[in-house]
N, C-alpha and C positions, 0 to 999 in steps of 0.2 A: 465693321459697324453692324452688319446683320447678325454676326455671331454674338456680339455684345448684347444686342437687344434680345436675342433668343434666350441667352442665359439669364438676363434680368427678368424676363417674363416667367421663365421656369422657376426662378427663385421666389418670385412673388406668389406664383400659383401654389408652390409647395408650402409656403408660409400660410397662405389662406386655407389650404387643405388641412395642415396640421392644426391650425386654429379652430377649424370646424370640428375636427376630431376631439380636441380638448373640450370644446363647447358641448359636444354630444355626451362626452363622459361626465361633464359637470351637471348636465340637465337630466340624464337618464334616471338617476335616483329620485330627483324631485318629481319628474314627470310620472314615474310609476308609483310614487308614494301613495299608500292607501289602496292600491290595486292588488288583486289576487294574482300571484304569478301562475303562469300556465307552462308546464313542462311538457313538450311534445315528444322529444326523443333525446337520446344520448349517442355520441359517437366518440371514437378514439381520436386523440391528437397525434397519433402516429400517422405520418403522411401516407404510408403504404396501406393503412386501414381506414383512412378518413372517410371513405365512401360507404362504410359498413355501419349500420345501426347496431347498437349493443344494449344488452339488458344485464350484463354482468361484467366485472373486471376484477383484477387482483389488487391486493394492497400495493400502494405506491404508484398506481397507474394515474396518468393524467387524462382527464375527460373534458369534453365540451357538452354541456347541456343546452339544448336549443328550445326556444319557446317564445313567450310574450310576457310583457309586464314584469321582467325580472331585474330591472335596474336597481330596485330598492332592497334586494336580498342582502342581508347582513351576515347570515350564518348558513352553512351547509353541514349537515350531519350524515354520516354513513353508519348505520346501526347506532351504537352509543358513542361513536368517536367523532369529535368535531374537527372539521377540516380547516386548514389555514386559508383564508380567503383574501386574495389580492384585489382591492377595489378597482384596479386598472383592468382586471380580467372579467369585470361584471358590466354587462350592458343590458338594454331592454330585451334583447333577443338571444344573448349567449352568456353563459357562465363557464369559464375554464377553471378547473379545480383539480387538485391532486388528492386522491384517496389517502387518508392517513396510513402510515405503516404499522400502527399499533393493531394488535389482534383484538377484536371486539370482545367485551365481556358478555354482552347480550346481543344475540343475532336476531334482527328483525327483518333483514332483507329489504329495508326501506331507506331511501334517501330523503332527508327532510330539508326544506328550504324555508327560512324564517326571515321576514322583513323587519324593518326598523319599527314598525307599528305593531309587531307581534303576529301578523298573519302567517300561518304555517301551512305549507303544502307538502303532501307526501307523494313520493314517486317510487314505484316498485323497482328496486335495483339490488342485485345480489353481489356481494363482495366476497371473492374467494381468497383464501389464505394459501400462499405458496407452501411447498414443502420446506423443511428446515434448510437454512443455508449456513455452512460452516466456513468462516473466513480465515481464522487463524487459531493457533494453540499457544498457550503461554510458554511451553517448552516442548518441542517436538521430540526431544530425546529423554524425556522424563522416564524414570525407571518404574517398574511395577510397584504399586503401593503408594506412589507419590500422587499428590493432588495437583491437578492442572485446571486451567480455565480455557474453555472453548468460547470464542466470540463469533457472532454472526447475526442471524435474524430468524424470526418465525419459530422460536422455540416454544411451542404451545404444549402445555400439559393438560390433558383432559382426564377427568376422573375415571371415565370408562375406557379410555385408550391412553394409558400413561406414556409419556415420552421415553424413548430408550436411546442409549449410546452404545454402539458396538464397534470394537476395534477389529482390525484384520485378524483372521483366525477364528472369527465367529464368537469372540469372547465379550460378554457385556460388561460395561463399567458401572460401578456404583455411583449414582448421581447424588451429590451433596447438596446442591442448591440449584434452583431454576429461575431464570429471568428470561424475558422475551428475547434478549440479545446476548445472553451469557449463561453458560452452563459450567458448573464446577463439578468435576468428576475425579474419581480415583482410577489411575491406570491399572487395568486388571492383569493378573498373572496370565501368562500365555499370549499376551498381545504381540502381534508380529508386525513387521514393516508393511505399511500400506495405508490406504485412506481410512478415515473414521466415518462411520455412518450414523446419522441421527434420524430417528423415525418418530413422527407424531401422527395425530389423527388426520393431518393434512398430507401425509406422504413421507417419502424417504429422501434425504439429501446426503451426499457424500462430499467429503473435503477434497479440494484439489491438491492440497499438501498431503504428504505422507507422514505418518508416525515413523520415527527412526529412518528418515529419508536418506537413501544413499544415491539417489538419482543425481546426476551432475556433480558428483563429489569431486572436489579439487584437492582439498587437504583435510584428511581425517587424523593425521599424525600417528596413526597406528598401523600403517602399511597397506591400506586398501589401494591407494594410488602410488604410495612411495614418495610423494612430493613433500618437501618441507622448505627449509631455508635455502635460498640460492641468490646471493647478492653480497654486498659489502658487509652486512651485519647479520649475525646469527642470533635470533631470539631463542630463549630457552624453550625446549620441548620437553615436558616433564609430566610425571604422574606421581603425585604425592598423596593419592587416595581421595582427593577432593574433586576429581574430574567427573565429567558427565558420561564419558565413554572412553576410558583409558587416557592416553596422553593428550595434552593440550598445549597450545602455544601461549606464552606469557608476554605481555607488554608492561614494563615497569616492574617494581618489586615491592611497592608499599613503603619504600624508604627513600628512593631517589626523587628529588624535587622536579616537577614539571612547572616551569615558570608560567605565571599568568599572562605574560605579555612577551611577544617576540621570542618565544621558546623555540629552540631547535636542538633536539637531543635524539638523533637517529640511532645512537648507540644503545639506547634503552627503550625507545618508543616507536621503533619502525620495524615492521616485518616486510621483507622483500623476497619476491620470487621473480627472478629474471630467467627466462628460458634461454637455453644454449649451453655452450661449453667453451673451453679454452683451445679446442682443436681448430685446425685450419684446413679447409673452411669450417665455419661453425656448424656443428651438428646438434641434435637434440636427443640426448640419451634417454631411453625409456626409464621411467620411475626416478629420474634424477633431474633432467633438464628439458622435459617435453614442453612444447607450446601448449598453453591451457586449452586453446581451441581444438587441439588434437586429443585432449583428455575428456572434454565435455562438449556437447553440441550447442554452439552459440548462434546457429543459423537464424533463430527467431529472437535475438537478444532484446529487442524492444518490448517483448512480451514476457520477459524473464526477470527474476529477482536474484540478487546476491543474498544468501542467508548464512548465518552461523549461530552457534550457541555462545553465550556470553555469561560470565560470572564476575562480579565486582564485590568484594567484601566491604562491609561498612567502614572498616579501618583503612581501606585502600580507595576511598572515594575519589572521583574524578571531577575536576572543576576548572580545567584550563585546556585550551586548544580544541579544535574540532578533530573528529576522527575522519581522516581523508582516505577514501577508498578509490584506488587509482588503477584502472586497467590500461594497458598500453600494448602496442605492437613491437616487434623486434626491430622495426625501423626507428624506434625511439630509444629503446634500451634492450640490451641482451647480455647474457653472461659471456664473458670472454672479451676478446679484442674487437674493435670495429673492423668491418670488412665485408665479406659475403658469406652466405651459408651454403649448404649442400644443394639448395634448390636454386642458387644463383641470385637470391635476394640480398639487398644491402642490409646489413645489420649495424646497429649503432654502437655496440659494445657497452661496457659498464659506464654509467654516468649518473649524476644527480641533477642534471639540468632539465631533463624532459618534463618534470612535474613542477618546476618553479613557476612563480606568478607570471613572469614574462613569457612563459611557454604557452599559457592559455589552454592547457589540456583539460578536457571535461572530466569530472570526477563526481563521486558522491561525497557529501559532507554530512556528518551527524554530530549534533551538539545537544545532547539531552540534558545537560546541566545548565544552570543559570548563575549569574553573579551572586545571587543570594542563596542558592541551593545546590549543593554538590550532588552528584549522581552516583548511585550504587544499586546493586540488586540484593543487598542484604545477604550476600553470600550464596544466593540461589542462582541456578542456571535458568536462563531465559533464551528464547529464540528471537533473533533480530533479523528483519527482512528489509532490503532496500531495492525498490524497482529500478532496473537499469535505465529505464526511460527518464528517470529523475537525476541521472548523472549529467548535470548541465552546469556545474559550478567550476569556477577557477579556484586556485589555492587560497585566495583571500576572500572568498565568498561572493565575488562578483560573477557575472555571467562568463562562461567559457567562450573561447573563440575557435577552438579546435575540438571537434566532436568525434565520438565513436561511431563509425559509419559502416563497418563490415566486421565479420567474424575474425578476420586477421588482426583486428585491433585488440583482441582479447588473448594475447600470448602471455602476458605478465600480470602480476597483481602486487600492489604495495598497500599496506595498511599503516598509516603514520599519524600519530597525534601531534598535530602541528597547525599553526595559523588558523585559517577559517574566517579571518576577519573579525574575530571576537576577542574581547579582553576578559580573561578569567581571573582566578585566584590561585596563587601558588599552592600546589597540592602534591601529594605523594601517591599517585594512583597505582593500582594493580589490576590489570585486566586479563582474565583468562578467556581464551578463544578456542573454539573447537569446531570441527565439521563444517569447514568453509565450502559452500556449494552454490551452484546456480540451477534454478528450477523454473519451470513455466509458472506464470501467475495463475 
C-alpha cells in the first residue's frame, strides 16, 4: 500500500512539474514581449566545457546564450547567416542554438537577436571556420586527366587566398568548380597513392581515404593479394579495356534476366570467397584460400568500411534484388569438407545455408534502384563504401539475429544479388566490380 501511494504521488508530482514547465514555455514569449533582451554571456553545450564562458566558436557548434528577457527572441543571426531556432530551446534566461554550417559572405563577428516586435540586440561573437573537410571522392581510382568530385565541407575560396587541392606526390589538381560542400577537380599527372589535401584561407584538411588506396586490399583481381573466386561458382575475372585498374570481377552479362521477385541465380549473380581448401585437416593456402582476417586487419571492424569500385553501363541497368554483402567465419562456411582445420577449429565446409533468411546472419544490403528508376553509373567507375557497423540486416531486409562480433567473423565474403525484401522489375544487369577492400572510416 505504501509503495502504491508513493508511486501515485510521484506520478502526480511529475505531471504537475511537466505542466509547470509547459506553462513557463508558453508564457516566456508573452512575458518578455516588448522587452529588450539582455545577453550576459555564452557557454558551450558540451558537458566537458559547460563551465567555460566563450566569445567564439566554430561553424556547427551548439551554444547556450544566457541573459534576461530573451523569451520573445524569434531570430538569431551569426554574421549574415540565420540560425534555425527551436522555440522549445528559447526561455527568458537561455537560448540554445546551433551556429549555421554555412561560411558567411560578410564577417561582422556579431551575433544578432531579434524579437517578434523588431527589437534587435547585438552581441560580440566570433565564428571561426574550420579547415576544409574531405569526406569522399566520386572515384578513388580515377586515372590522371579524369574529372572527379570531392565532397565534404568548408571549401572556402578567398580571392586573396585561393583554395587548392593537392594529391600525394605534391602535385596540384586543376579545380573545375567550387561549392562549399563540393569540389570538382581533374586528377593530375603524377598523382600517387595517398591522402588528398585541400587548403583554404582557414587551414589545411587531408582526406582519411587514400587516392588509389591499397590499404586493406582483399581482391584487386590483378595479383596483389592473389585472391579471387573460391566457392561453388566462379564469376568472370576479365580485362576488356573498360576496367578501372586492370582486371575486374563481373556479375551478370547484360543479357541474363534477373527476376524482379523471388530471384535466385547464384550461377550468374553471386561472387563467393570461402577460405580453406580440400585438404584434411583444412588449411588456408597463401594467395588462394587465406582467411580474409589474415589478409587485412579487422581488429577495429566497427570503425571500418567495405569499399570497391563499381561500373554499370546504361544498357546493363540494375532494377531487381538487393546487393547482399555477407562476411562470415569458417564456422559457418569454408572451402572443402566440414571438419576441423589445422588450428583445431571446427569448419563448416561448403554450403549455402549460412546466409539464408532463417539463418539470421547480419549483412549489408544495398538497393540504389527503385521500382520506377533503374540504377546505373552510365558506364563510369565510382567508389562505393559501406560502413561495417551498418551490417545489421537479414537476407529479407528485416533485422539480423546473428551479428559480426569478432575479427574471426571476417574469414569469407559473398556478394550476391538476391532478395533484400524488395520487389523490383525484371532486368538484365551487368555490374563490374574491382578493388574490394576494407579501410578505416
